[in-house]
C-alpha positions as a printed Julia matrix, in Angstrom:
605×3 Matrix{Float64}:
 114.37  351.46  230.5
 115.07  352.69  226.93
 118.21  352.08  224.95
 121.21  354.35  225.96
 122.45  356.75  223.3
 125.41  355.49  221.24
 128.84  356.35  222.79
 131.09  358.49  220.55
 134.94  358.51  220.75
 135.06  361.94  222.42
 132.87  360.55  225.28
 135.32  357.87  226.32
 137.38  360.25  228.54
 140.52  359.89  226.32
 142.9   362.75  225.65
 141.97  364.92  222.7
 145.07  363.89  220.68
 144.09  360.23  221.03
 140.54  360.95  219.98
 141.92  362.81  216.9
 144.22  359.85  216.04
 141.53  357.22  216.55
 139.2   359.24  214.15
 141.76  359.35  211.4
 144.06  356.23  211.78
 142.86  352.63  211.77
 146.2   351.4   213.29
 146.84  353.23  216.53
 150.45  354.44  217.35
 152.0   352.64  220.32
 151.44  355.43  222.83
 147.83  356.03  221.96
 147.24  352.25  221.87
 148.59  351.97  225.52
 146.35  354.97  226.53
 143.32  353.17  225.01
 144.17  349.92  226.79
 144.37  351.89  230.06
 140.98  353.37  229.47
 139.6   349.98  228.5
 140.95  348.55  231.88
 139.28  351.34  233.79
 135.99  350.58  232.0
 136.27  346.98  232.79
 136.83  347.8   236.5
 133.79  350.12  236.44
 131.67  347.45  234.86
 132.77  344.85  237.49
 132.07  347.14  240.33
 128.65  347.97  239.09
 127.88  344.24  238.62
 129.03  343.54  242.27
 126.78  346.22  243.59
 123.9   344.84  241.71
 124.63  341.36  242.96
 124.76  342.56  246.61
 121.41  344.35  246.59
 119.18  343.16  249.39
 115.58  342.35  248.52
 113.21  344.18  249.25
 115.1   347.02  250.99
 117.49  347.92  248.09
 115.24  346.8   245.21
 114.12  350.32  244.15
 117.85  351.18  243.39
 118.21  348.47  240.85
 116.95  350.46  237.78
 119.46  353.27  238.16
 122.27  350.86  238.64
 121.26  348.84  235.51
 121.31  352.04  233.49
 124.83  352.89  234.8
 125.92  349.33  234.0
 124.62  349.55  230.43
 126.36  352.86  229.86
 129.6   351.62  231.33
 129.36  348.44  229.19
 128.84  350.74  226.15
 132.01  352.65  226.97
 133.96  349.41  227.42
 132.64  348.07  224.05
 133.62  351.34  222.4
 137.16  351.18  223.8
 137.6   347.62  222.87
 136.43  348.46  219.33
 139.37  350.8   218.95
 141.68  347.93  219.58
 139.7   345.46  217.42
 141.45  343.68  214.45
 138.48  344.86  212.33
 139.9   348.42  212.57
 143.15  347.19  210.89
 141.5   345.64  207.9
 143.29  347.29  204.8
 141.37  349.71  202.67
 141.75  347.43  199.76
 140.15  344.52  201.67
 137.31  346.67  202.89
 136.64  347.74  199.27
 136.39  344.1   198.18
 134.03  343.37  200.88
 131.85  346.26  199.98
 131.88  345.23  196.39
 130.76  341.68  197.27
 127.94  343.22  199.3
 126.77  345.56  196.56
 127.01  342.76  193.84
 124.5   340.61  195.79
 121.0   341.43  194.15
 118.13  341.59  196.3
 116.0   339.49  193.89
 114.1   336.5   195.12
 115.03  333.15  193.69
 113.75  331.87  190.26
 110.78  329.88  191.61
 109.54  332.96  193.45
 109.85  335.15  190.39
 107.94  332.64  188.35
 105.02  332.96  190.69
 104.5   336.46  189.39
 106.08  336.37  185.99
 103.57  338.82  184.43
 104.57  341.47  186.8
 108.36  341.02  187.01
 110.39  343.99  187.87
 114.0   344.8   187.12
 116.74  343.61  189.39
 116.92  345.35  192.75
 120.44  346.35  193.76
 122.07  347.53  196.99
 123.59  351.06  197.01
 126.7   352.43  198.62
 124.65  355.01  200.48
 123.91  352.53  203.18
 127.61  351.8   203.75
 128.25  355.43  204.29
 125.87  355.56  207.3
 127.81  352.87  209.34
 130.79  355.08  210.46
 133.1   357.66  209.4
 135.76  355.23  208.22
 133.32  353.21  206.04
 132.03  356.53  204.67
 135.62  357.57  203.74
 136.32  354.17  202.11
 133.13  354.32  200.1
 133.58  357.95  199.02
 137.09  357.33  197.54
 136.08  354.14  195.72
 134.43  354.99  192.41
 133.37  351.4   191.56
 131.06  351.2   194.68
 128.94  354.01  192.99
 128.84  352.36  189.49
 125.12  351.51  189.68
 123.05  354.75  189.47
 119.24  354.72  189.66
 117.05  357.41  188.3
 113.22  357.74  188.53
 111.8   359.93  185.85
 108.29  361.22  185.4
 106.27  359.74  182.68
 105.27  361.98  179.92
 103.37  361.55  176.64
 105.27  359.38  174.22
 106.57  362.38  172.2
 107.85  364.24  175.36
 111.12  363.68  177.1
 111.21  361.97  180.52
 111.74  364.51  183.28
 113.92  364.25  186.47
 112.62  365.95  189.61
 114.6   369.08  190.29
 115.09  368.03  193.92
 117.0   364.87  192.75
 119.32  366.62  190.2
 122.13  367.73  192.67
 122.26  364.24  194.32
 122.46  362.57  191.04
 125.27  364.9   189.83
 127.1   364.22  193.07
 126.83  360.38  192.53
 128.03  360.7   188.93
 131.08  362.7   190.1
 131.92  360.06  192.66
 132.07  357.51  189.8
 134.46  359.87  187.95
 135.99  358.06  184.89
 135.08  354.58  186.21
 132.75  352.55  184.01
 129.23  352.74  185.38
 125.58  351.57  184.73
 122.43  353.62  184.64
 118.99  352.38  185.48
 116.18  354.62  184.47
 112.56  353.97  185.41
 109.69  356.12  184.26
 107.01  356.42  186.92
 103.58  358.0   186.89
 103.89  361.5   188.54
 100.79  360.92  190.7
  99.3   363.65  192.72
 102.2   364.81  194.98
 103.85  368.17  195.04
 104.61  369.85  191.86
 107.91  369.49  190.18
 109.3   373.04  189.68
 111.98  373.52  187.08
 112.39  369.84  186.14
 115.39  368.7   184.16
 115.16  366.39  181.06
 117.04  363.08  181.3
 119.03  364.17  178.23
 120.19  367.47  180.02
 121.3   365.39  183.19
 123.41  363.1   181.01
 125.35  365.82  179.18
 128.27  365.89  181.69
 131.67  364.29  181.17
 130.74  361.34  183.33
 128.27  360.24  180.62
 131.31  359.57  178.38
 132.06  356.47  180.61
 128.53  355.11  180.87
 128.88  351.34  179.98
 125.35  349.98  180.56
 121.85  351.44  180.26
 118.59  349.89  181.49
 115.47  351.93  180.59
 111.88  351.08  181.49
 110.16  353.62  179.31
 106.65  353.5   180.82
 104.64  355.87  178.53
 107.62  358.26  177.8
 109.83  358.34  174.82
 113.51  357.72  175.0
 114.47  361.22  173.8
 118.26  360.81  173.99
 118.97  361.65  170.33
 121.95  363.87  169.91
 123.91  362.39  172.82
 126.97  360.11  172.4
 127.81  357.32  174.83
 131.16  356.29  173.42
 131.83  353.39  175.99
 128.24  352.0   176.26
 128.33  348.32  175.36
 124.99  346.99  176.63
 121.38  348.24  176.7
 118.1   346.88  177.99
 115.03  348.86  176.84
 111.34  347.84  177.51
 108.12  348.82  179.07
 106.6   347.5   182.22
 103.12  345.91  182.22
 100.9   344.01  179.88
  98.9   346.99  178.81
 101.63  349.37  178.12
 103.19  348.08  174.9
 104.27  350.88  172.67
 106.93  351.5   170.07
 110.31  352.95  170.4
 111.17  356.05  168.32
 114.56  354.92  167.29
 115.57  358.31  166.18
 115.63  359.22  169.79
 118.35  356.63  170.44
 121.76  358.16  171.41
 124.85  357.33  169.35
 126.15  354.03  170.54
 129.48  353.3   168.61
 130.66  350.52  171.14
 127.29  348.68  171.52
 127.54  344.87  171.43
 124.77  343.59  173.71
 121.13  344.57  173.5
 117.7   343.51  174.9
 114.9   345.45  173.27
 111.43  344.13  174.26
 108.18  344.64  172.27
 109.15  348.08  170.92
 109.63  347.75  167.07
 107.09  348.94  164.73
 105.38  346.37  162.42
 106.89  346.19  158.91
 110.0   348.44  159.94
 113.5   348.03  160.84
 115.16  350.87  162.75
 118.45  351.37  160.71
 120.21  353.62  163.31
 120.92  350.66  165.51
 124.44  349.32  164.95
 123.24  345.97  164.01
 126.49  344.96  162.34
 128.48  345.03  165.66
 126.04  343.25  167.89
 127.32  339.99  169.31
 124.28  339.35  171.67
 120.71  340.36  170.73
 117.17  339.93  172.04
 114.39  341.38  169.98
 110.71  340.95  170.42
 108.07  341.08  169.25
 108.87  340.82  165.5
 107.62  338.77  162.63
 109.57  336.29  160.52
 109.95  338.75  157.64
 111.68  341.24  160.08
 113.73  338.47  161.6
 115.21  337.44  158.21
 116.04  341.02  157.29
 117.6   341.79  160.69
 119.63  338.63  160.63
 121.23  339.73  157.37
 122.42  342.92  159.09
 123.82  341.2   162.19
 126.97  339.93  160.73
 128.83  339.76  164.03
 126.1   337.92  166.04
 127.06  335.14  168.38
 124.0   334.7   170.49
 120.47  335.63  169.49
 117.03  335.26  171.17
 113.88  336.4   169.48
 110.15  336.61  170.21
 108.7   335.86  166.85
 105.04  336.08  165.77
 104.49  334.86  162.27
 101.51  337.05  161.19
 102.26  339.1   158.2
 100.16  342.19  157.67
 100.87  344.97  155.16
 104.01  345.73  153.05
 107.42  345.97  154.61
 108.96  349.39  154.89
 112.53  348.04  154.72
 114.75  346.73  152.05
 114.6   342.93  151.58
 117.96  342.02  150.4
 118.46  338.96  148.04
 122.21  338.95  148.92
 123.69  335.91  150.66
 124.73  336.6   154.23
 126.94  334.22  156.26
 126.9   334.63  159.96
 130.25  332.92  160.74
 130.29  333.56  164.56
 126.55  332.61  165.37
 126.62  329.93  168.0
 123.12  329.9   169.61
 119.48  330.84  168.68
 116.54  330.89  171.08
 112.99  331.51  169.83
 109.77  332.15  171.94
 106.17  332.5   170.88
 107.06  330.92  167.5
 110.01  330.19  165.31
 110.63  331.77  161.89
 111.29  328.48  160.08
 108.94  326.72  157.71
 106.48  329.6   157.47
 105.55  331.74  154.48
 109.01  333.41  154.38
 111.64  331.22  153.01
 115.05  331.51  154.83
 117.23  331.49  151.7
 120.17  333.66  151.47
 121.13  332.92  155.16
 123.95  330.57  156.2
 124.95  329.74  159.86
 128.07  327.58  159.55
 128.85  327.72  163.29
 125.33  327.4   164.72
 125.52  324.81  167.34
 122.28  325.2   169.45
 118.66  326.07  168.74
 116.01  326.29  171.44
 112.33  326.73  170.59
 109.7   327.53  173.16
 106.43  328.21  171.32
 103.0   328.83  172.5
  99.92  327.47  170.63
 101.76  327.39  167.38
 102.06  324.21  165.28
 105.62  322.96  164.84
 107.26  323.86  161.55
 110.93  323.27  160.2
 112.9   324.74  157.44
 113.51  321.88  155.01
 114.6   323.83  151.95
 117.85  325.31  153.33
 118.85  322.71  155.84
 122.56  322.42  155.17
 123.28  326.27  155.11
 121.17  326.8   158.28
 121.6   323.64  160.38
 124.66  321.88  159.06
 126.6   322.46  162.25
 123.76  321.99  164.75
 124.54  319.73  167.67
 121.77  320.77  170.23
 118.07  321.13  169.53
 115.31  321.92  172.12
 111.69  321.98  170.96
 109.26  322.62  173.75
 106.0   323.65  171.96
 102.69  324.05  173.71
 100.84  322.45  170.84
 100.01  318.95  169.54
 103.27  317.43  168.36
 103.5   313.87  167.02
 106.46  311.52  166.73
 106.23  311.75  162.99
 106.73  315.52  163.19
 109.95  314.96  165.23
 111.18  312.15  162.96
 110.83  314.47  159.82
 113.0   317.07  161.57
 115.54  314.56  162.84
 116.09  313.15  159.37
 117.72  316.55  158.53
 120.06  316.55  161.49
 122.07  313.26  161.58
 124.87  315.11  163.39
 122.71  315.97  166.46
 124.3   315.33  169.92
 121.79  316.66  172.28
 117.9   316.63  171.82
 115.07  317.65  174.21
 111.58  317.63  172.79
 108.05  317.77  173.88
 105.72  315.07  172.32
 101.94  314.46  172.38
 101.42  311.26  170.4
 103.18  308.94  168.01
 105.51  307.79  170.79
 106.09  304.3   169.15
 107.42  305.76  165.87
 109.75  308.13  167.57
 111.11  305.55  170.06
 111.59  303.05  167.22
 113.33  305.63  165.1
 115.75  306.38  168.01
 116.45  302.73  168.74
 119.8   301.39  167.35
 119.43  298.37  164.96
 115.71  298.85  163.98
 114.73  298.91  160.3
 111.79  301.19  159.78
 109.55  301.47  156.74
 110.47  304.31  154.4
 113.85  304.67  155.97
 115.77  302.35  153.58
 118.3   299.9   155.02
 119.59  302.39  157.7
 119.33  300.91  161.08
 121.51  303.19  163.04
 120.14  306.67  163.01
 121.28  309.71  165.08
 124.68  307.95  165.84
 126.18  311.02  167.72
 123.35  311.42  170.19
 124.68  311.49  173.83
 121.89  313.36  175.65
 118.1   312.83  175.21
 115.16  314.43  176.89
 111.38  313.93  176.54
 108.68  316.13  177.89
 105.7   313.85  177.68
 102.03  314.84  177.21
 100.11  311.77  178.13
  96.53  312.68  177.23
  96.52  309.86  174.67
  98.34  307.37  176.88
  96.15  307.39  179.93
  96.1   304.04  181.94
  93.05  301.77  181.51
  91.4   302.74  184.84
  91.46  306.42  183.83
  89.7   306.06  180.55
  85.99  306.84  179.8
  83.63  306.26  176.97
  84.61  309.66  175.4
  88.26  308.66  174.94
  87.95  306.63  171.82
  91.64  306.78  170.68
  93.7   305.75  173.7
  97.1   303.97  173.32
  98.99  301.73  175.67
 102.06  303.51  176.87
 105.02  301.91  175.16
 107.17  301.02  178.12
 108.85  298.18  176.25
 109.93  300.46  173.26
 111.45  302.82  175.97
 113.35  299.9   177.4
 114.62  298.83  173.95
 115.68  302.34  173.03
 117.71  302.82  176.28
 119.19  299.28  176.04
 120.26  299.72  172.43
 122.05  302.96  173.19
 123.68  301.93  176.44
 124.56  298.3   177.23
 124.31  297.16  173.61
 126.91  299.69  172.54
 129.1   299.03  175.6
 129.03  295.24  174.88
 129.78  295.64  171.17
 126.53  293.83  170.35
 126.36  295.31  166.88
 128.33  294.52  163.76
 132.08  295.26  164.2
 131.98  297.46  161.22
 129.7   299.86  163.01
 132.3   301.78  165.1
 130.82  305.33  165.25
 127.98  304.72  167.66
 127.74  307.14  170.56
 126.65  305.73  173.9
 123.75  307.58  175.56
 125.16  309.45  178.6
 122.04  311.39  179.84
 118.39  310.8   179.75
 115.58  312.92  181.06
 111.79  311.87  180.87
 109.38  314.35  182.26
 105.76  313.42  182.59
 102.98  316.01  182.55
 100.64  316.91  185.39
  97.76  314.66  184.44
  96.04  312.54  187.28
  97.54  309.37  186.06
 101.1   310.9   185.64
 102.41  309.07  188.8
 101.61  305.64  187.49
 103.26  306.4   184.04
 106.32  307.91  186.0
 106.65  304.6   187.95
 106.34  302.47  184.67
 109.16  304.45  183.05
 111.44  304.11  186.08
 110.99  300.29  185.89
 111.73  300.38  182.15
 115.01  302.48  182.5
 116.44  301.37  185.86
 117.97  298.07  184.7
 120.17  299.74  182.11
 121.26  302.51  184.54
 122.77  299.85  186.81
 124.68  298.25  183.76
 126.01  301.46  182.18
 127.1   304.98  183.09
 123.72  306.5   182.07
 122.59  309.46  184.17
 118.85  309.11  184.0
 116.0   311.3   185.43
 112.47  310.27  185.38
 110.2   313.03  187.07
 106.71  314.19  187.47
 105.12  317.37  188.43
 105.99  316.92  192.11
 109.7   316.7   191.37
 109.89  320.01  189.32
 111.03  323.06  190.98
 109.16  325.44  188.52
 106.23  325.58  186.25
 107.77  326.73  183.07
 105.94  324.49  180.55
 103.83  327.25  179.02
 105.81  330.32  180.04
 108.11  332.32  177.89
 111.42  331.82  179.86
 112.93  334.99  178.38
 110.35  336.89  180.36
 111.79  335.8   183.68
 114.8   338.03  183.57
 113.7   340.58  180.99
 115.39  343.46  182.74
 118.73  341.68  183.09
 121.65  342.42  180.67
 123.11  339.48  178.87
 126.1   339.32  181.27
 123.71  339.48  184.22
 121.89  336.35  183.28
 119.15  337.46  180.79
 118.78  333.77  179.59
 119.21  332.19  182.98
 115.73  330.77  183.05
 116.33  328.97  179.72
 119.23  327.09  181.54
 116.89  325.99  184.42
 116.53  322.37  185.29
 113.08  322.3   183.7
 114.65  322.62  180.35
 118.07  320.92  181.01
 119.38  317.56  179.85
 121.73  317.72  182.81
 119.49  318.8   185.7
 121.32  319.5   189.04
 118.33  319.31  191.38
 116.45  316.24  190.19
 117.07  312.75  191.67
 118.9   310.29  189.44
 117.72  306.75  189.09
């Protein structure tokens, strides 16, 4: 027995005027409501009668009649359900409420969670979003609500056919009318455009294709607010167009083997642009001068060298948040002016670097001043740690947060040299490979160190401290072999002294009463690497830290690989959400517990 066809309103046996009212009005008038209630009662009686007949069947004499009766019962139940749905409170939900429900449904991206995305970080796709077309298929009322609500159509997706890099991306002629219709539904409401260049393949030919630029010449384009463009092998080819309300762009190419360069003369005019994510599309030794650098408040740019970075920063006078993929390998002469003028970025709050950082290399960062810069995060791969010591006050004088997670060999001495330039630091998260003793002693209140003068209280403002520990040089005795000649005992005692000096000793006023500016440590994170002996080091650290957690308000986390949700140690975190706009969480992975001094999912001691 197959499913019965769906019952429509006109099949309920109601008068034509009631059918017409039910189709148009969500709240039935009193007379129509009474007639629907009467029809519902009739349907209930029919259902009850059929159920009685089925219950009274005699086996085996009447058994062959059961199937037709079950079919009649299903049809009668369908009519009853349809009648009752006309009386349902759901039909009386106001249009405004339905619109908000629809918006919530459409705002829920179809992406998997962060850990799933990390499993395939080299083949990440842009965010998948629901569309209002699905809502229109439910019923006539939903279709009506969706059609008259422009904001539900504010995400428009276009697949273009890849061309050679000098040719414009083409839109299939069969898609043009539908896209024009959707843009008209948006009307003057702000909207977002997602364009993806796809390989044309071997399907049917595309007669009379339309270029993307031609498609976007209508009045609706004047209200385009965000553009996401996966260029593939095509060019952008939107030169000559003006998007006066566009504030955010994401431009890149999918795939490891498809890196190319963006012909910036093909950019449209973007007089309102403030947020940009541009990935691996800038020519070496060049800076595209038709990007409105001076009005950008949020910028991601990669891949560039440190010479380009310095020149671009001198153009970004309004920048507040910057993220850059930097590779410090200079080849050839720059084809852009290298200004010697001083530039002060008064609004710059945060900088994030991946692959490498521009500091301490062969391009001095003179002429730059960041008086409001509070946070720097460096996630570098296979590059030695460097720092800018010559222009410290101008660059880092306001810095309160520093993250350095470098996939290279970093010693405690390297970190100490950097910390000596940042006495005002409040939050520190570092990855370290050796020289634990020196660093732990340096961070312990009350200790005198050779070469540090009489100062015994360093980093007085530090309230959150994190260590990502590489333990190759600190393997336990049972894990050592004859080939490991330089192996150190893990300094658990120095860890305990450090924590005690910054928690209970401060709380109990152990130090000289004249020392009244010591910040008590509030948060501690110690993450051990994934070596075979990591569990034993993890346990030793817990034993060293636990006593002081009980005696103070310290929120301490000691974790090993089994506790971590993600495996982000050697991954560029900006790759995870590379197709997201800044306000869609482009840097969300950088805020993951793996990098946080205040993790939410790890167990506290």
